[in-house]
C-alpha positions, 0 to 999 in steps of 0.5 A: 374545472370539474375534474379538479374537484373529483374525489380522490378515489375516482377513476377520472383523477388521471384527467386532472390538470397539473394545477388540479393535481397539485391542489388535490395532493395536499390537504389544508395542513400541507401534508401529502395525500394518498395520491401523492404517496402513490404517484411519487413512489414514496409508499412503494419505497417505504414498503420495500425499504426493510428488505432492500440492502442499502449502502447509506450507513456503510461508509467505506474504510478511511484507508480504502483497503480490502482488509480480509484480502490484505490479511490473507495475502500478508499471512501467505507472505509471512509463511513463505518468509518463515520457510525461507528464514528457518528451513530453506534459505534459498526460498528467502533469496528467491522470494526477494528476487521475485519481489524485486523483479516484479517491483522493477516491472511495476516501476517501469510500467508506471514510468511509461505513463509519463513517456519514460521507457525503461528496457524491461528485459535487462532491468527485470533480469538484473533486479532478480539477480541482485538479491541472489548475488547478495545471498551467495556472496554478501556485500561484495557480490551485491556491489559487483552485481549492481555495477553489472546491472547498470552496465547491462542496462546502459549497453542495452539502451545504447542499441535502442532509439536515441530519443529519451535515452537519458531518461530511460537510463536514469529511470532504470537505475532508479528502479534497480536501486529502489526495488532491488538494491535496497531489498538485497540488504535483507540477504546481507542481514541474513549472513550476519550473526543471528541473521534470521532473527534480525530480518524477522525483527526488521520486518515485524517492525515495518509491518507493526508500524504499518498495522498500528498506524492504520488501525489508530489512523482509521479510528482517531486520525484527524490531523493529516501529516502531509495532505498534499502527498498522502491525505490518509496519513495522520499524526495520530496514525504516526503516533500509533505506529511509533507506540506499537513499533516500540513495544514490538521492538523491545520484545524482539530485542530482548527475546529474539536477539538477546540485546538491551531493551533500549536498542529495540526502541532505537531500532523501532523509532528509526524504522518507523521514521524511514517506513513513513518516509518510504510511504510518502516517497511512493505516494509522491511518485504515484501522484506525479505519475497520476496513478493510484497503485503501482500494480494490482497483483496482491489483492487488498494491497495493490502491487508488490511495490505498494506492499514493500515500499516501507520494508525496502527502507526498513531493511537497509536501515536495520542493516546499518543500525545493526552494524552500528550496534556491532561496532559499538559493542 
């Protein structure tokens, strides 16, 4: 057709057949012609590219965190913790009670996705009161509060629907032990010799384990520890957790507690192990429930349980190890 031989600059080029357009859009060398650039938008994209923001080279963090928000939340929590440890001890008890109550509520909501209904009102109230009981009267009050909490939940559930009663009670006990009883060990530590420094040491070790593991894992992590449970946790990150925590443990043991340096290493390694176990435990639970986070209350962290999962195991482990150190002299 004549239109197929129309010069490129002609106004009649739009009437060319598809075959004709294909013929005129490429020169003998196979390179795109000016019409090809204009019609496909390639030239327009080339012109706009320097002023267009692109996500092409902005790979997301391997750990998937909003790091600035996570740091800001961590600083606020640390400041509140220091106020409770060294100025107003009741703040420490209230902080633990609030975290435990919210944690139980998050667990109850998460379990509901699988049809396990926890009586939230008595469970949350019991979770808040257990750390306060530990603060007020130590291990005896905490044990008594735990028994009363389970009794309250069982009685409350006994007057509810019979369907799913056993799973409901078991889920309630699980939530209370995990989120409240373990956290209450921090208040038991507070009543011991150098209690505030012991609590600070344990929390610093748990946080340093998480921080060093995160940093090393993001940069060098290549070998997952348990890909089916938590694919983002690597052996390189675990090594970073252990190395960083041992340094912090020795410093805290020598300068905060006045103990031998090797005690800091033992404490650090134990807390790294149980903190990692705590992370894996929550990851398994979240995978089983089909959720990403336990909650969304803390920006950059998820829910309260997503933040304190490793601390819960670390606090109880720290309490046991410090008691063993005291017995051994």
